[in-house]
C-alpha positions in Angstrom: 74.5 60.1 114.5 71.2 58.7 113.1 69.0 60.4 115.7 67.1 63.5 114.8 68.4 66.8 115.9 66.0 68.6 118.3 63.9 71.4 116.8 65.6 74.8 116.7 69.1 73.4 116.8 71.5 74.3 114.0 72.5 71.5 111.6 75.3 71.1 109.0 74.4 68.9 106.0 77.3 67.0 104.4 77.3 67.2 100.6 78.9 64.7 98.2 79.0 61.0 97.6 76.9 58.7 99.7 73.7 59.3 101.6 73.5 62.8 103.0 73.7 63.1 106.7 72.9 65.9 109.1 75.3 66.7 111.8 73.7 68.2 114.9 75.3 71.0 116.8 73.6 69.8 120.0 76.1 68.7 122.6 79.0 70.7 121.1 80.9 72.9 123.5 80.8 76.7 123.2 84.3 76.5 121.8 83.0 74.4 118.9 80.1 76.8 118.3 82.6 79.6 118.3 84.7 77.8 115.7 81.7 77.4 113.4 80.8 81.0 113.8 84.4 82.0 112.8 84.4 79.5 110.0 81.1 80.8 108.6 82.3 84.5 108.8 85.6 83.7 107.2 84.0 81.8 104.3 81.6 84.8 103.9 84.5 87.2 103.6 86.3 85.0 101.1 83.1 84.7 99.0 82.6 88.5 99.0 86.2 89.1 98.0 86.0 86.6 95.2 82.7 88.0 94.1 84.1 91.5 94.0 87.1 90.3 92.0 84.9 88.4 89.6 82.5 91.4 89.1 85.5 93.7 88.6 86.8 91.3 85.9 83.4 91.2 84.2 83.2 95.1 84.3 86.6 95.3 82.6 85.6 92.8 80.0 82.3 94.6 79.3 84.2 97.9 79.0 86.6 96.3 76.5 83.8 94.8 74.5 82.0 98.2 74.4 85.1 100.0 73.4 85.8 97.6 70.6 82.2 97.6 69.5 82.5 101.4 68.9 85.8 101.0 67.1 84.1 98.4 64.8 81.3 100.9 64.1 83.7 103.7 63.3 85.9 101.4 61.1 82.8 100.1 59.2 81.4 103.6 58.6 84.8 104.7 57.3 85.9 101.8 55.2 83.0 99.3 54.8 82.2 95.9 56.4 84.7 93.7 54.5 87.9 93.2 56.6 89.9 92.3 53.5 89.2 95.7 52.0 89.3 97.6 55.3 92.7 97.7 57.1 91.3 99.6 60.1 88.6 97.0 60.6 91.1 94.1 60.3 93.1 95.7 63.1 90.0 96.1 65.3 89.1 92.4 64.8 92.6 91.4 65.6 92.4 93.4 68.9 89.0 91.9 69.6 90.6 88.4 69.6 93.3 89.6 72.0 90.6 90.4 74.6 88.7 87.2 73.9 85.7 89.0 72.4 83.4 86.2 71.0 83.3 86.0 67.2 79.5 86.2 67.1 79.6 89.5 69.0 82.2 90.9 66.5 80.1 89.7 63.6 77.0 91.2 65.1 78.8 94.6 65.6 79.9 94.6 62.0 76.4 93.7 60.8 74.8 96.4 63.0 77.2 99.1 61.9 76.7 98.3 58.2 72.9 98.2 58.4 70.9 101.2 57.2 68.9 101.2 60.4 71.9 101.8 62.6 71.4 105.2 64.1 74.7 105.4 66.1 77.1 107.8 64.5 80.2 107.9 66.6 82.7 110.8 66.5 86.2 110.4 67.8 87.0 113.4 70.1 90.2 114.0 72.1 90.4 115.9 75.4 93.4 117.1 77.2 94.0 118.3 80.7 96.0 118.0 83.9 95.5 115.8 87.0 96.7 116.9 90.4 100.5 117.7 90.8 100.8 118.6 87.1 100.4 115.1 85.6 99.3 115.4 82.0 96.2 113.4 81.0 95.0 112.8 77.4 91.5 111.3 76.9 90.2 109.6 73.7 86.5 109.3 73.4 84.0 107.9 70.9 80.6 109.7 71.2 77.3 110.1 69.6 76.6 113.2 71.7 79.6 115.5 72.0 77.8 118.0 74.3 77.2 115.2 76.9 80.8 114.0 76.6 82.3 117.4 77.0 80.2 118.0 80.2 81.1 114.6 81.6 84.8 114.8 81.0 85.0 118.3 82.5 83.1 117.0 85.5 85.5 114.1 86.0 88.5 116.4 85.8 86.9 118.9 88.3 85.9 116.2 90.8 89.3 114.6 90.5 91.1 117.8 91.4 92.3 118.4 87.9 91.4 120.8 85.0 90.7 120.5 81.3 93.0 122.2 78.9 92.8 123.3 75.3 93.2 120.8 72.4 96.8 120.7 71.4 98.1 121.9 74.8 99.8 118.5 75.4 101.3 118.0 72.0 104.8 118.6 73.5 104.3 116.0 76.2 102.9 113.1 74.1 103.9 111.6 70.8 101.5 109.4 68.8 103.0 106.1 67.9 102.0 102.7 66.5 102.4 100.0 69.1 102.4 96.4 68.0 102.5 93.6 70.6 103.9 90.2 69.6 104.4 87.1 71.7 108.0 85.9 71.6 106.9 82.4 70.8 105.3 83.6 67.6 108.5 84.9 66.2 109.4 81.5 64.9 112.8 81.3 66.5 114.0 84.5 64.8 117.1 86.2 66.2 115.8 89.4 67.9 118.6 91.6 66.6 118.0 90.5 63.1 114.3 90.9 63.5 114.8 94.5 64.7 117.1 95.2 61.7 114.4 93.8 59.3 111.8 96.2 60.7 113.8 99.3 60.0 112.6 99.3 56.4 109.0 99.5 57.7 109.5 102.6 59.8 110.7 101.1 63.1 111.4 103.5 66.0 112.4 101.0 68.7 111.7 97.5 70.0 111.1 96.8 73.7 111.3 93.3 75.1 110.1 91.8 78.3 109.9 88.2 79.5 107.2 87.0 77.1 106.4 89.8 74.8 108.0 92.0 72.1 106.7 95.6 71.6 107.3 97.2 68.3 107.1 101.0 68.2 106.8 103.1 65.0 105.7 106.6 64.0 101.9 106.7 63.5 102.4 107.6 59.8 104.2 104.2 59.4 101.6 102.2 61.3 99.9 100.6 58.2 103.3 100.0 56.6 104.6 98.2 59.7 101.4 96.0 60.0 101.8 95.0 56.3 105.5 94.3 56.8 104.9 92.0 59.7 102.1 90.3 57.9 104.4 89.7 54.9 107.0 88.3 57.2 104.5 85.8 58.6 104.6 87.3 62.1 101.3 87.1 64.0 100.6 90.2 65.9 98.6 90.1 69.2 97.4 93.7 69.2 98.1 96.7 67.1 97.1 100.2 68.3 97.9 103.8 67.9 98.8 105.2 71.4 100.0 108.4 72.9 103.5 107.8 74.5 104.8 110.3 77.0 108.0 112.2 76.2 108.5 113.3 79.8 107.4 111.7 83.1 106.3 112.9 86.5 107.4 111.1 89.7 105.1 111.3 92.7 104.8 109.8 96.2 102.5 106.8 96.6 99.8 109.0 98.2 100.0 111.6 95.5 99.9 109.0 92.8 96.7 107.6 94.2 95.0 110.9 93.7 96.0 110.9 90.1 95.0 107.3 89.5 91.6 108.0 91.1 91.0 110.6 88.4 92.2 108.2 85.7 89.8 105.5 87.1 87.0 108.0 87.1 87.6 108.9 83.4 88.0 105.3 82.3 84.7 104.4 83.9 82.8 106.9 81.6 80.9 105.1 78.8 82.1 107.5 76.1 85.8 107.2 77.0 87.9 104.8 74.9 91.5 105.3 76.2 93.2 107.4 78.9 96.9 108.3 78.7 99.0 110.0 81.4 102.7 110.7 82.1 102.7 109.5 85.7 105.7 107.1 86.0 
């Protein structure tokens, strides 16, 4: 193994502890060469798949950070930069923690929004329309150029086989609710039935429970009251958001649903879009 490999031959260097050694492919049968070709190709595909997954995760994270950055800017402009005096800003900071947004980025966003030199003036604009097969789609945006956003959202609907509608056309399909997400472990051993009973005084609509999480729903007018009630009870909330919840649902085949979700993905990829809601089950 100590002999040098002839020029032009492929070699494989061993990494790790001990002196590095080169393994020469000379003398290997064609079967062995085939094995190494397959091995290299397989490893290449695995790397590409992992790279794609990693970049997709980074894209989602970047999108979340951008969305929260805009929410911080809007909250600061409306209620000032001090979280203790600005309930909306407190909520955004809480949601930033839930998506692991670094504290220094949150602080920088608050400082930027409160500085006199900040030229960004975001406006919250809602768009409504239909995806293929009659699926209702509601789009929330935060934009500093409404003309651009209107054109882009209309383009996404058209290219995705849908159509934009008039503001208010989906009011009968969606209801705006406060949605507060709490880890079961953070309830401090409370009985869930008693916990639900306690929340009625704060405007509770319903409680949904899965394996690890508790979801508290309330009317959007009771959102602040519910947050304050949970805070007074010593319950730590993971996220607190106002969302549009469907009153009716549409069932489609897998192939049809893919067309709808392609449109949703197209809308969610737009820089001005904050949230997309639909009633596809």
